[in-house]
C-alpha positions in Angstrom: 21.5 -21.9 -40.0 23.2 -23.9 -42.4 21.4 -27.2 -41.0 18.2 -25.4 -41.7 19.1 -24.6 -45.2 20.1 -28.2 -45.9 16.9 -29.4 -44.3 14.6 -26.9 -46.6 16.7 -27.8 -49.5 16.0 -31.2 -49.1 12.4 -30.7 -48.6 12.3 -28.9 -52.0 13.9 -31.8 -53.7 11.2 -34.2 -51.7 8.4 -32.1 -52.8 9.4 -32.0 -56.7 9.8 -35.9 -56.5 6.4 -36.3 -54.8 4.6 -34.0 -57.4 6.3 -35.9 -60.2 5.1 -39.1 -58.5 1.5 -37.7 -58.1 1.3 -37.0 -61.9 2.4 -40.5 -62.7 -0.3 -42.0 -60.3 -2.8 -39.3 -61.5 -3.4 -38.2 -57.9 -3.6 -34.5 -56.8 -0.1 -33.9 -55.2 -1.5 -32.1 -52.0 -2.6 -35.5 -50.8 0.9 -37.0 -51.2 2.7 -33.8 -49.8 0.5 -34.1 -46.6 1.1 -37.7 -46.2 4.7 -37.5 -47.0 5.0 -34.6 -44.4 3.3 -36.9 -41.7 5.6 -39.5 -42.4 8.8 -37.4 -42.2 7.7 -35.9 -38.8 8.2 -39.2 -37.2 11.7 -39.7 -38.3 13.8 -38.9 -35.2 16.6 -36.9 -36.7 14.2 -34.5 -38.4 14.0 -31.0 -36.7 10.8 -30.4 -35.1 8.7 -27.9 -37.0 7.4 -24.7 -35.6 5.0 -23.0 -37.9 4.5 -19.4 -37.1 0.9 -18.0 -38.0 2.4 -15.0 -39.4 4.5 -17.2 -41.8 1.5 -18.4 -43.3 -0.7 -15.3 -43.2 2.0 -12.8 -44.5 4.6 -14.9 -46.5 2.3 -17.6 -48.0 -1.3 -16.7 -48.1 -1.0 -13.5 -50.0 0.8 -14.7 -53.2 -1.3 -18.0 -53.3 -4.5 -15.9 -53.0 -3.3 -13.2 -55.5 -2.2 -16.0 -58.1 -5.7 -17.9 -57.7 -7.4 -14.4 -58.1 -5.2 -13.7 -61.1 -6.4 -17.1 -62.9 -10.1 -16.7 -61.9 -12.2 -15.4 -64.7 -14.3 -12.2 -63.2 -16.9 -13.0 -65.7 -17.5 -16.4 -64.6 -17.5 -15.2 -60.9 -20.1 -12.4 -61.8 -22.2 -15.1 -63.5 -22.3 -17.2 -60.5 -22.1 -14.5 -58.0 -25.4 -15.5 -55.9 -24.2 -19.1 -55.1 -20.8 -18.1 -54.7 -21.6 -15.3 -52.3 -24.2 -17.5 -50.4 -21.5 -20.4 -49.9 -18.8 -17.8 -49.0 -20.8 -16.0 -46.4 -24.3 -17.6 -45.5 -23.0 -21.4 -45.6 -19.8 -20.5 -43.7 -21.7 -18.7 -40.9 -24.4 -21.9 -40.7 -21.3 -24.3 -40.9 -19.7 -22.3 -38.0 -22.9 -22.3 -35.9 -23.6 -26.0 -36.5 -19.8 -26.9 -35.3 -20.5 -24.7 -32.3 -23.8 -26.5 -31.2 -22.2 -30.0 -31.7 -19.0 -29.4 -30.1 -20.8 -27.9 -26.9 -23.0 -30.9 -26.6 -20.1 -33.4 -27.7 -17.0 -32.2 -25.9 -17.0 -31.8 -22.0 -16.2 -28.1 -21.0 -16.5 -26.9 -24.7 -18.5 -23.6 -24.5 -20.4 -22.0 -27.6 -17.8 -19.4 -27.8 -15.1 -21.9 -28.2 -17.4 -23.8 -30.7 -17.8 -20.9 -32.8 -13.8 -20.2 -32.6 -13.4 -23.9 -34.0 -16.2 -23.4 -36.3 -14.6 -20.2 -37.6 -11.5 -22.3 -38.2 -12.7 -25.3 -40.0 -15.8 -23.9 -41.9 -14.1 -22.6 -45.1 -12.9 -24.9 -48.0 -9.4 -23.7 -48.5 -8.6 -21.6 -51.8 -5.1 -23.2 -52.2 -6.4 -26.9 -51.7 -9.3 -26.5 -54.1 -7.0 -24.7 -56.9 -4.5 -27.5 -56.5 -6.9 -30.5 -56.6 -9.1 -29.1 -59.3 -6.0 -29.0 -61.7 -5.9 -32.8 -61.5 -9.5 -33.6 -61.8 -12.0 -33.1 -64.7 -15.0 -31.1 -63.4 -17.7 -29.2 -65.3 -16.6 -25.7 -65.9 -19.4 -23.9 -63.8 -18.6 -26.3 -60.7 -14.8 -25.2 -61.0 -15.9 -21.7 -61.2 -18.1 -21.8 -58.2 -15.7 -23.8 -56.0 -12.8 -21.5 -57.0 -14.9 -18.4 -56.4 -16.2 -19.3 -53.2 -12.9 -20.5 -51.7 -11.1 -17.0 -52.7 -13.9 -15.3 -50.8 -14.9 -17.6 -47.8 -11.5 -17.2 -46.0 -12.5 -13.5 -45.2 -15.9 -14.6 -43.7 -14.4 -17.5 -41.7 -11.6 -15.3 -40.3 -14.0 -12.6 -39.3 -15.9 -15.3 -37.2 -12.7 -16.5 -35.6 -11.8 -12.8 -34.7 -15.3 -12.3 -33.1 -15.1 -15.4 -31.1 -11.8 -14.8 -30.0 -12.8 -11.4 -28.8 -15.9 -12.9 -27.0 -13.5 -15.3 -25.2 -11.1 -12.6 -24.2 -14.0 -10.1 -23.1 -16.5 -12.6 -22.0 -19.2 -10.9 -23.7 -20.6 -10.5 -27.4 -21.9 -7.1 -28.4 -23.9 -7.7 -31.9 -23.9 -4.2 -33.2 -20.3 -3.9 -32.7 -19.6 -7.0 -34.4 -21.9 -6.2 -37.3 -20.0 -2.7 -37.9 -16.8 -4.5 -37.5 -18.1 -7.3 -40.1 -19.2 -4.5 -42.6 -15.9 -2.4 -42.4 -13.7 -5.7 -42.8 -15.7 -6.3 -46.1 -15.9 -2.8 -47.5 -12.5 -1.9 -46.0 -10.7 -4.7 -47.6 -12.1 -4.6 -51.1 -11.7 -0.8 -51.4 -8.2 -1.1 -50.0 -7.4 -3.9 -52.6 -8.9 -2.0 -55.5 -7.1 1.2 -54.5 -3.7 -0.4 -54.4 -4.3 -2.3 -57.4 -5.2 1.0 -59.1 -2.1 2.4 -57.9 0.0 -0.4 -58.9 -1.7 -0.3 -62.5 -0.6 3.5 -63.0 3.1 2.4 -61.8 3.2 -0.4 -64.5 1.9 2.0 -67.2 4.6 4.3 -66.4 7.7 2.1 -66.5 7.6 1.7 -70.3 7.0 -2.1 -70.6 10.1 -3.4 -68.9 9.1 -7.2 -68.2 11.6 -7.6 -65.3 10.3 -4.6 -63.2 6.7 -5.6 -64.1 7.5 -9.2 -62.5 9.0 -7.9 -59.6 6.1 -5.4 -59.1 3.7 -8.2 -59.3 5.5 -10.0 -56.7 5.3 -7.5 -54.1 1.9 -6.3 -54.9 -0.4 -9.0 -52.9 1.9 -8.5 -49.9 1.3 -4.8 -49.8 -2.3 -5.3 -50.3 -2.6 -7.8 -47.5 -0.6 -5.8 -44.9 -2.1 -2.5 -45.9 -5.8 -3.7 -45.2 -4.7 -5.6 -42.0 -3.2 -2.1 -40.6 -6.6 -0.6 -40.8 -8.3 -3.7 -39.3 -10.2 -4.6 -42.4 -9.9 -7.9 -44.4 -6.3 -8.6 -45.9 -7.7 -11.6 -47.7 -10.5 -9.6 -49.5 -7.9 -6.9 -50.3 -5.9 -9.4 -52.2 -8.8 -11.1 -53.9 -10.4 -7.9 -55.1 -7.1 -6.4 -56.1 -6.0 -9.5 -57.9 -9.2 -9.8 -59.8 -9.3 -6.0 -60.8 -5.6 -6.2 -62.1 -6.3 -9.5 -63.7 -9.2 -7.9 -65.6 -7.0 -5.0 -66.7 -3.8 -7.0 -67.5 -4.2 -6.1 -71.3 -4.2 -2.3 -70.5 -1.3 -2.0 -68.4 1.2 -4.9 -69.5 2.6 -5.6 -72.6 3.2 -9.3 -74.2 6.5 -9.8 -72.9 5.6 -8.8 -69.4 2.2 -11.0 -69.5 4.2 -14.0 -70.8 7.0 -13.9 -68.3 4.5 -13.2 -65.3 2.8 -16.3 -66.3 6.0 -18.2 -66.2 7.3 -16.7 -63.0 4.1 -17.0 -61.1 3.4 -20.7 -62.0 6.9 -21.5 -60.6 6.5 -19.4 -57.6 3.1 -20.7 -56.6 4.0 -24.2 -57.5 6.9 -24.1 -54.8 4.7 -22.2 -52.4 1.9 -24.8 -52.6 4.4 -27.5 -52.1 5.8 -26.1 -49.0 2.5 -25.4 -47.3 0.9 -28.9 -47.8 4.1 -30.7 -46.6 4.3 -28.2 -43.7 0.7 -29.5 -42.6 1.9 -33.0 -42.2 5.2 -32.0 -40.6 3.4 -30.0 -37.8 1.7 -32.8 -36.2 4.3 -33.7 -33.7 4.2 -30.2 -32.2 0.4 -30.4 -32.1 0.1 -33.9 -30.3 2.9 -32.9 -27.9 0.7 -30.1 -26.3 -2.6 -32.1 -26.1 -2.7 -32.2 -22.5 -5.3 -34.2 -20.6 -7.4 -35.0 -23.3 -6.8 -38.4 -24.9 -5.4 -38.7 -28.2 -8.2 -41.3 -29.1 -10.7 -39.0 -27.8 -9.3 -36.1 -29.9 -9.3 -38.1 -33.0 -12.9 -39.1 -32.5 -14.0 -35.5 -32.3 -12.1 -34.7 -35.3 -13.8 -37.4 -37.1 -17.3 -36.6 -35.9 -16.5 -32.7 -36.9 -15.3 -33.7 -40.4 -18.7 -35.8 -40.8 -20.6 -32.6 -39.6 -18.9 -30.3 -42.2 -19.2 -32.8 -45.2 -23.1 -33.2 -44.3 -23.8 -29.5 -43.8 -21.9 -28.9 -47.3 -24.0 -31.4 -49.0 -27.3 -30.0 -47.6 -26.3 -26.5 -48.6 -25.5 -27.7 -52.2 -28.8 -29.3 -52.6 -30.6 -26.3 -50.7 -28.9 -24.0 -53.3 -30.2 -26.1 -56.2 -33.7 -25.9 -54.9 -33.5 -22.2 -54.2 -32.3 -21.8 -57.9 -35.2 -23.8 -59.3 -37.8 -21.9 -57.4 -36.1 -18.4 -58.0 -36.0 -19.0 -61.8 -39.8 -18.5 -61.7 -39.4 -14.9 -60.3 -36.0 -13.4 -61.0 -33.2 -14.1 -63.7 -30.8 -16.5 -62.6 -27.5 -17.6 -64.1 -28.9 -20.8 -65.7 -32.5 -21.7 -65.5 -31.9 -25.2 -66.6 -31.9 -28.0 -63.9 -28.4 -29.5 -63.7 -30.1 -32.7 -62.2 -29.6 -34.3 -58.8 -25.9 -35.3 -59.4 -24.5 -31.8 -59.6 -24.5 -30.7 -56.1 -22.6 -34.0 -55.2 -19.4 -32.6 -56.7 -19.8 -29.1 -55.0 -20.6 -30.6 -51.6 -17.8 -33.3 -51.9 -15.2 -30.7 -52.9 -14.9 -29.1 -49.7 -11.0 -29.5 -48.6 -9.8 -27.7 -45.6 -6.1 -26.4 -45.7 -3.6 -23.7 -45.1 -6.0 -21.1 -43.9 -7.7 -23.3 -41.3 -4.3 -24.4 -40.0 -2.9 -20.9 -39.8 -6.1 -19.7 -38.0 -5.6 -22.7 -35.3 -1.9 -21.8 -34.8 -2.7 -17.9 -34.6 -4.7 -18.9 -31.1 -2.9 -17.2 -28.2 -1.6 -19.2 -25.4 -2.8 -17.1 -22.9 -6.2 -15.1 -22.5 -6.0 -11.4 -21.9 -6.7 -12.0 -18.1 -3.4 -14.2 -17.8 -5.2 -17.5 -17.7 -4.2 -20.3 -20.1 -6.4 -20.5 -23.3 -8.9 -23.3 -22.8 -8.6 -26.4 -25.1 -6.1 -24.5 -27.5 -4.3 -27.7 -28.4 -7.5 -29.7 -28.7 -8.7 -27.5 -31.1 -5.4 -27.5 -33.0 -5.5 -31.2 -33.2 -9.4 -31.2 -34.3 -8.3 -28.8 -37.0 -5.4 -31.0 -38.0 -7.7 -34.1 -38.4 -10.2 -32.3 -40.3 -7.4 -30.9 -42.9 -5.9 -34.3 -43.3 -9.5 -36.3 -43.8 -10.8 -33.9 -46.2 -7.5 -33.7 -48.1 -6.9 -37.4 -48.3 -10.5 -38.9 -48.3 -12.2 -36.3 -50.3 -9.3 -35.4 -52.4 -8.7 -39.1 -53.4 -12.5 -39.9 -54.0 -13.5 -37.0 -55.8 -12.3 -38.0 -59.0 -14.3 -41.4 -58.6 -17.6 -39.4 -57.5 -17.2 -37.2 -60.5 -17.0 -40.4 -62.8 -19.9 -42.2 -61.1 -22.2 -39.2 -61.0 -21.5 -38.5 -64.7 -22.5 -34.9 -64.3 -23.0 -33.2 -67.7 -21.1 -30.0 -68.5 -24.2 -27.8 -69.3 -22.0 -24.9 -70.7 -20.6 -26.6 -73.6 -23.1 -26.8 -76.5 -20.0 -28.2 -78.5 -17.1 -30.1 -77.5 -14.1 -28.1 -76.1 -11.8 -28.8 -78.9 -14.2 -27.9 -81.4 -14.9 -24.5 -79.7 -11.0 -23.9 -79.6 -10.8 -24.6 -83.2 -13.6 -22.3 -83.9 -12.0 -19.4 -81.9 -8.8 -20.1 -83.8 -10.4 -19.8 -87.4 -12.1 -16.7 -86.3 -9.0 -15.1 -85.2 -7.2 -15.9 -88.3 -10.2 -14.7 -90.4 -10.2 -11.4 -88.4 -6.6 -11.0 -89.2 -7.0 -11.6 -92.9 -10.0 -9.2 -93.2 -8.1 -6.4 -91.5 -5.0 -6.7 -93.5 -7.2 -6.9 -96.6 -9.2 -3.6 -95.5 -6.6 -1.5 -93.8 -3.4 -2.5 -95.7 -4.4 -3.4 -99.2 -1.6 -1.1 -100.7 1.1 -2.4 -98.4 0.4 -6.1 -99.4 1.8 -5.3 -102.8 4.9 -3.7 -101.7 5.8 -5.9 -98.5 6.8 -9.4 -99.5 6.6 -10.6 -96.0 3.2 -9.0 -95.3 1.9 -11.0 -98.4 3.3 -14.1 -97.3 1.9 -13.6 -93.7 -1.7 -13.0 -95.5 -1.5 -16.0 -97.6 0.2 -18.4 -95.0 -1.0 -17.3 -91.7 -1.4 -20.5 -90.0 2.3 -21.5 -90.8 3.6 -18.3 -89.4 6.9 -19.0 -90.9 8.1 -15.4 -91.1 10.6 -15.9 -88.5 12.6 -18.4 -90.6 12.9 -16.2 -93.6 16.0 -14.9 -95.2 14.2 -11.7 -96.3 14.8 -8.7 -94.2 11.7 -7.8 -92.5 10.8 -4.0 -92.5 9.8 -1.8 -89.6 6.7 -0.9 -91.5 5.9 -4.7 -91.9 6.5 -5.0 -87.9 4.1 -2.2 -87.4 1.3 -3.4 -89.5 1.4 -6.9 -88.0 1.6 -5.4 -84.3 -1.5 -3.5 -85.4 -3.3 -6.6 -87.0 -2.4 -8.5 -83.6 -3.9 -5.8 -81.5 -6.9 -6.0 -83.8 -7.2 -9.9 -83.0 -6.7 -9.3 -79.3 -9.4 -6.6 -79.2 -11.9 -9.0 -80.8 -11.1 -11.8 -78.5 -11.5 -9.3 -75.3 -15.0 -8.2 -76.8 -15.9 -11.8 -77.9 -15.2 -12.9 -74.2 -17.1 -10.0 -72.8 -20.1 -10.3 -74.9 -20.7 -14.1 -74.6 -21.0 -15.1 -71.0 -21.3 -18.9 -72.1 -17.7 -18.8 -73.7 -15.1 -20.6 -71.6 -12.6 -17.7 -70.8 -9.8 -20.2 -70.3 -10.2 -20.9 -74.2 -9.9 -17.2 -75.0 -6.9 -16.7 -72.6 -5.2 -19.4 -74.5 -5.6 -17.5 -77.8 -4.6 -14.4 -76.1 -1.3 -16.1 -75.0 -0.6 -17.1 -78.6 -1.0 -13.6 -79.8 1.3 -12.4 -77.4 4.0 -15.1 -78.3 3.8 -13.7 -81.8 4.2 -10.2 -80.7 7.3 -11.2 -78.7 8.7 -13.2 -81.6 8.3 -10.3 -83.7 10.3 -8.2 -81.4 13.3 -10.7 -81.3 13.5 -10.5 -85.0 16.2 -7.8 -86.0 
């Protein structure tokens, strides 16, 4: 027990050091963590790591998906819903089908059912990997939104394919109408479960009278309850967490106070930071376990299979990216599309190349049972595990390292910014200040003459130096100032909802600044 604690404590220190190194080298930290895990795994004295799939699916996956959903803009997701849904469902299915056909003809003894199983495992780009790497590379806003939205939803479709293939291998048959019914139930049941539990937790938050500590604790258990509840009724736990997280994120200003919102941001950033670190280093550490069970297949052959499958995945994704562009250019003549402009031939390259695989693929592969229901050994289990590992390793390292270079070389223009981002940010800031001035003058004109601090706020808003004043701040002043802050917050929310071209991250920045002002006001006695 103590040795395990020391081992994981040492891993934590290594993770922190590697992330700091990654920042200095300007490299996405998942790449360094996977390589480090791989190197550590070959040290003789290091304990052999045995990753339980439940550890990933129940402990790691729900909070990481929830945090990604919380950061995702619902407005952006809805704007790009067609391409996101096509990549999250249609492209995942076509990729799994292609992998099944290629492996069936390439690998001796590999059936179509086994191919579909492998395809379901490796077809979805990973939300955790995409989110971590996109924080370190500058991509156009729409590209980031599409990649993040797709990776949030495609885990569900890939796990559904995986479950159907597993059932076919166990029973020896595939009933399409049963599969279709199960697919619909997993989608509908998962989304409904997430929304229902999200609504319940929102009501609980509303009734605890804005206690930041309890709000944070509730937010930490919410994704696990969503995931487990959905899985218990045989629907998609992934979709439950994603839909519930998006719902609560969109309602955060209704049921959470300023202190709770700010504290939740800090806690979740730290929590997801360490979870991400362990997930990626675990991927590298798991290699010896996978190789040791490879069996009759030669390691060199397995590596060749993994490289070929990786190339197939990249080619299919690039083709799908250009197909999506072609469809949009044709469809704009008949229906309203998110943006009728032609983004150019370079734009699909980024989406096509940014298909890193990660934790969900590894957990799915590890969850393959050792034995079939009939008592026979599961065919080619360890080969599937090794191919999956190679795909994850190559996509994270090769694509993760070269993505910044590709973005630089293709020089894709960000069509969503009609002005530079810093200029938009400055305009929003000035407009928020203007709204505050106007609201004070129209609603509290008399109080401006009686409240010295209120007058100072009105005349020197940008400095916001009221917290340093020796003058006593009255309760009336606090009440008025909070009302003005609420007015500014409401304007920002309405501005964000009414302008689909406005980057929500800029709006969230100014909402956070308003929250900080409100918290500062609460601290003044």
